[in-house]
N, C-alpha and C positions, 0 to 999 in steps of 0.2 A: 512579527511576533516570534519570539525565541522560545523554543521548546526545550524542556529539560529531559534528559534521558534517564529512565528509571533504572537504578542498579540494584537488582535483587540481592546481591551479596553484600551491599554496604551495611545493612542492619545486622546481618549475620556476623560480619567481621567485627563490628563494634561490640556486640554481645559476647562473641567468642573471646575477644581481647580482654573485656572486663572480667569474664569468668576465669580466664587463664591467670590474670593478675590476682584475683581473689584466692586462687588455688595456692599461689606461692606466698601470699600474705597470711597464710594460716597461722593462727596464734597458738595452736596446740591445745585449744580449749575443747571441751566435750562437744559433740555434734549438736546438742540442744541449745547451745549458746549462739545467739545471733550477733551479727556485726552491723553496726550502723553505717550508713553511707557517709563518706567524708570527702572534703576538698582540702588539699594541702597546697599552700602557696609559700613562696620563699622570696625574701628581699635580701639586700646585702646585710641587713642587721638582724633579721628574725625569720622564724617560720610562723605561719598563720594557718591554723587547722580549724575547720568548721565541720561539725558533725550533726547530722539530723537525729534529734532525739525528742520528737514530739510526744507530749503526754507523760514525760518523765520528770519527776520532782528533782530539781537541781541538787537538793540535799542527798539524793540517792545516787549521785554520779561521783565516781572516783577517778581522779586524774593524777597520774604519776609519771615522772621522767627518771629513767635510770639507764646509764650507759648509752645515751643518745637514742633511746627508744621511748616514745610517748605511748602510754597505755591509758585507754578510756574504758571504764567498766561500770557496771551497775545492774539494776534490775527494774523492769517495768511490770507492774501488776495491774490487771484490769479488774474492774468491779464485776464480779460474777454472782449470779443468784444461786443460793445454796440448793443442793439437790433435793432436799426435803420439801422445797417449795416448788414442786413440779408444775403447778398450775400457772405460775408466772415466769417460769424459767424459759429463756429464749431458745428457740430451735434455730440454730444458725443455718442459713442458706449458703453463706459464704463467710469465711473467716480468714482475713488477710493481715490483721493487725497482730504483730508478734508480741508476745509477752514472755516474761522469764528473764534470765540473765543475758546480758550482752557484754561483748568485749571487742576491742579493736586495738591493735598495736601498729605503730607507724615508726619505722626506722628513719631517723633524721641524719642527713648526710654531713653534718658539721658538728663540732663541739658546741654544746649549748650551756647557758648559764641557768642551772637548775634552780637557783635561789630566786630568779626573777620571772619564773613562769607564772602566768596569770590566766584565769579562766572565768568566763561569764556566760550566762544562759539567758536567751531572750527569744520568745515566740517559737520555742522548740528547736532552736539552733544553739548548740554549744560552741563557743568561740574560744580557742586556746592560743595564746601568743607565747612563743618560746624564743627568747632572745638568744642570739649566738654569742659565744665568747668573743671578746674583742681580739682581733688579730694582732699579734705582737709584731710590730715592724722591726726590721733589722736596725740595730743601733750601732753607730760608729764608736769605736773605742779608740781613744787617743793614746798613742804610744809615748810614754814618758822617756825623756832622754836622761840617761844616767851618766854621770861624770866621775 
């Protein structure tokens, strides 16, 4: 039987690394703006970005690309019982679902084709494909002989 050694610093290191990355990915948005979690993948031809946006109407999501920066923003509103109906207003024991404005900016490492960006939402996951600009290969120039 093989035993696995518990590393108490492994989880701390992962969380610290993620927090450190978020610090430097700051979008300059106000503190009450939350950032959805994202996965960013790259192939030879495109970037694929997936963002967790459960419970958000796709019509309220804005996706833009400018100067190789992809911006995802919008707002999530939750149904809240009005204060004047205190008899049925919920008393939260815990409230973890974020509401309000969200924004996330992702710098892309290559020139992209902004006219071919596509976005789709399914089951709370926004998927954005950002094609890269075709790489111009060097071309051989024939030298003409003058006489």
